[in-house]
C-alpha positions as CSV (number, residue, x, y, z in Angstrom):
1,X,193.2,113.0,213.8
2,X,195.7,115.8,214.6
3,X,195.7,118.9,212.4
4,X,198.1,121.8,212.9
5,X,197.1,125.2,211.7
6,X,200.0,127.7,211.3
7,X,198.4,131.1,210.7
8,X,199.2,134.5,212.3
9,X,195.9,136.2,211.5
10,X,193.4,135.5,214.4
11,X,190.5,136.2,212.1
12,X,191.5,133.2,210.1
13,X,193.1,131.0,212.7
14,X,190.2,130.9,215.1
15,X,187.4,130.1,212.6
16,X,189.5,127.4,211.0
17,X,190.3,125.8,214.4
18,X,186.6,126.0,215.4
19,X,185.5,124.4,212.1
20,X,188.0,121.5,212.4
21,X,187.0,120.8,216.0
22,X,183.3,120.7,215.0
23,X,184.3,117.9,212.6
24,X,186.0,116.2,215.6
25,X,189.6,116.7,214.5
26,X,192.2,117.4,217.2
27,X,193.0,120.9,215.9
28,X,196.1,122.8,217.2
29,X,197.0,126.3,216.3
30,X,200.3,128.2,216.0
31,X,200.8,131.9,215.1
32,X,204.5,131.6,214.3
33,X,207.0,129.0,213.3
34,X,208.4,129.0,216.8
35,X,205.0,128.0,218.2
36,X,204.6,125.4,215.3
37,X,207.9,123.7,216.1
38,X,206.9,123.5,219.8
39,X,203.5,121.9,218.9
40,X,205.3,119.4,216.6
41,X,207.5,118.3,219.6
42,X,204.3,117.1,221.3
43,X,203.3,114.8,218.4
44,X,203.2,114.7,214.6
45,X,199.9,115.8,213.0
46,X,198.4,114.0,210.0
47,X,197.9,117.4,208.2
48,X,199.5,120.8,208.5
49,X,197.6,123.8,207.2
50,X,200.2,126.4,206.6
51,X,200.1,130.1,205.8
52,X,202.8,131.1,203.4
53,X,203.3,134.6,204.9
54,X,204.1,134.5,208.6
55,X,205.9,136.8,211.1
56,X,209.2,135.2,210.1
57,X,208.9,136.4,206.5
58,X,206.8,136.6,203.3
59,X,207.8,133.1,202.3
60,X,208.4,131.6,205.7
61,X,205.7,129.0,205.1
62,X,207.5,127.6,202.1
63,X,210.8,127.4,204.1
64,X,208.9,125.6,206.9
65,X,207.4,123.1,204.6
66,X,210.7,122.3,203.0
67,X,212.2,121.8,206.5
68,X,209.4,119.5,207.5
69,X,210.0,117.3,204.4
70,X,213.8,117.2,205.1
71,X,213.0,116.2,208.7
72,X,211.0,113.2,207.3
73,X,207.5,114.5,207.7
74,X,205.2,112.5,205.4
75,X,201.8,113.9,206.3
76,X,199.7,116.3,204.2
77,X,200.6,120.0,203.8
78,X,198.0,122.5,202.7
79,X,199.2,126.0,201.9
80,X,197.0,129.1,202.6
81,X,197.9,132.2,200.7
82,X,196.6,135.5,199.3
83,X,198.7,135.1,196.2
84,X,197.2,133.2,193.3
85,X,200.1,133.3,190.7
86,X,200.8,130.0,189.0
87,X,204.5,130.3,189.8
88,X,203.7,130.5,193.5
89,X,201.5,127.4,193.4
90,X,204.2,125.4,191.5
91,X,206.9,126.5,193.9
92,X,204.8,125.5,196.9
93,X,204.1,122.1,195.5
94,X,207.8,121.6,194.5
95,X,208.8,122.4,198.1
96,X,206.7,119.7,199.6
97,X,203.1,121.0,199.6
98,X,200.2,118.8,198.6
99,X,197.5,121.4,198.1
100,X,197.0,125.1,197.8
101,X,194.0,127.2,198.9
102,X,193.8,130.9,198.1
103,X,192.4,133.4,200.6
104,X,189.6,134.2,201.0
105,X,188.1,130.7,201.1
106,X,185.0,129.0,202.4
107,X,185.5,126.8,205.4
108,X,183.5,124.0,203.7
109,X,186.1,123.8,200.9
110,X,189.0,123.8,203.4
111,X,187.4,120.9,205.3
112,X,186.9,119.0,202.1
113,X,190.6,119.4,201.2
114,X,191.6,118.3,204.7
115,X,189.4,115.2,204.3
116,X,191.1,114.5,200.9
117,X,194.6,114.8,202.4
118,X,193.6,112.4,205.3
119,X,192.2,109.9,202.8
120,X,195.5,110.1,201.0
121,X,197.4,109.4,204.2
122,X,195.1,106.7,205.6
123,X,193.0,106.0,202.5
124,X,195.7,105.6,199.8
125,X,196.7,102.6,201.7
126,X,193.0,101.8,201.5
127,X,189.9,103.9,202.3
128,X,188.2,100.7,203.5
129,X,189.4,99.6,207.0
130,X,188.3,96.1,208.1
131,X,188.3,93.9,211.1
132,X,186.2,90.8,211.1
133,X,182.7,91.7,210.0
134,X,183.4,95.4,210.5
135,X,184.1,97.6,207.5
136,X,184.7,101.3,207.8
137,X,184.7,103.4,204.6
138,X,186.6,106.6,205.5
139,X,186.0,108.2,202.2
140,X,182.2,108.0,202.4
141,X,181.9,107.9,206.2
142,X,180.0,104.6,206.0
143,X,180.1,101.6,208.4
144,X,179.0,98.1,207.4
145,X,178.6,95.1,209.7
146,X,178.7,91.8,207.8
147,X,177.7,93.7,204.6
148,X,174.8,95.6,206.2
149,X,175.1,99.3,206.7
150,X,175.0,100.6,210.3
151,X,174.0,104.2,210.8
152,X,176.2,106.0,213.3
153,X,175.9,109.5,214.6
154,X,178.8,111.9,213.9
155,X,180.3,111.5,217.4
156,X,179.9,107.7,217.2
157,X,181.7,107.6,213.8
158,X,184.5,109.9,215.1
159,X,185.1,107.6,218.0
160,X,185.2,104.5,215.8
161,X,187.4,106.3,213.2
162,X,190.0,107.0,215.9
163,X,190.1,103.4,216.9
164,X,190.3,101.8,213.4
165,X,193.0,104.2,212.1
166,X,195.3,103.0,214.9
167,X,193.9,99.6,215.8
168,X,196.8,98.6,218.1
169,X,196.9,101.8,220.1
170,X,195.4,102.3,223.5
171,X,193.7,105.7,223.8
172,X,193.4,107.1,227.2
173,X,190.0,108.3,228.4
174,X,191.6,111.8,228.7
175,X,192.7,111.8,225.1
176,X,189.4,110.6,223.8
177,X,187.6,113.3,225.8
178,X,189.9,116.0,224.4
179,X,189.5,114.9,220.8
180,X,185.8,114.1,220.8
181,X,184.4,116.6,223.4
182,X,187.0,119.4,223.7
183,X,186.3,121.3,226.9
184,X,182.8,119.8,227.3
185,X,183.0,116.0,227.9
186,X,183.0,113.8,230.9
187,X,183.9,110.2,231.4
188,X,180.2,109.4,231.8
189,X,179.5,110.9,228.3
190,X,182.4,108.9,226.8
191,X,181.0,105.7,228.4
192,X,177.6,106.4,226.7
193,X,179.2,106.5,223.3
194,X,181.3,103.4,223.9
195,X,178.1,101.6,224.9
196,X,176.3,102.8,221.8
197,X,179.0,101.5,219.5
198,X,179.0,98.2,221.3
199,X,175.3,98.0,221.0
200,X,175.1,98.9,217.3
201,X,178.1,96.8,216.3
202,X,179.3,94.2,218.8
203,X,180.6,94.2,222.4
204,X,184.1,93.4,221.3
205,X,184.5,96.4,219.0
206,X,185.5,98.8,221.7
207,X,187.8,97.0,224.2
208,X,188.5,98.5,227.6
209,X,192.1,97.8,228.7
210,X,194.4,99.2,231.4
211,X,194.9,102.8,230.5
212,X,191.9,103.3,228.3
213,X,190.2,101.9,225.1
214,X,191.3,100.3,221.8
215,X,189.8,98.5,218.9
216,X,189.0,95.0,219.9
217,X,189.3,91.7,218.0
218,X,186.4,89.4,217.1
């Protein structure tokens, strides 16, 4: 899952990106609106974490959120701000925001709010994704096979989650490595996790096709 963090303070941006990546999100950072628009040209994120005060102005984040909504963006927007006035919160929500987190904040709370926004985007359709005997509960990070729970490691679940959220999409090996093992993975490592999922679930679950992998069909 792609998450864009727009924050000009390195002391906030870098820890947030690191925390998101530890949870296996494809986290991208921007320190200005110009950088943010450039990142958006490469692909739309599921969630935007957006500082209200940016180099472009004290309320640049609000303006950016409004522009995103006008452009048709339907993902989650989480505002970060040092201002806690009720009027500020109401304004941010009225301009297209979904949630509001006041600085300073705990990374655990930010991650929980990101999960909630992702559940809304994928999970308000349903938090249970199914294919044949496979059921993936995104909200509770649980996998069932024919009604029986199957325990997966965090990396195994992250791989399966990517596949079930976009079941018709082919993920290249390079993209899976970047999302699951940023800067530290190899094709051999990826093959290990593919084989683990096939062994714990069924051989058809992860289908190898020209160009990479996708969710298979029973």
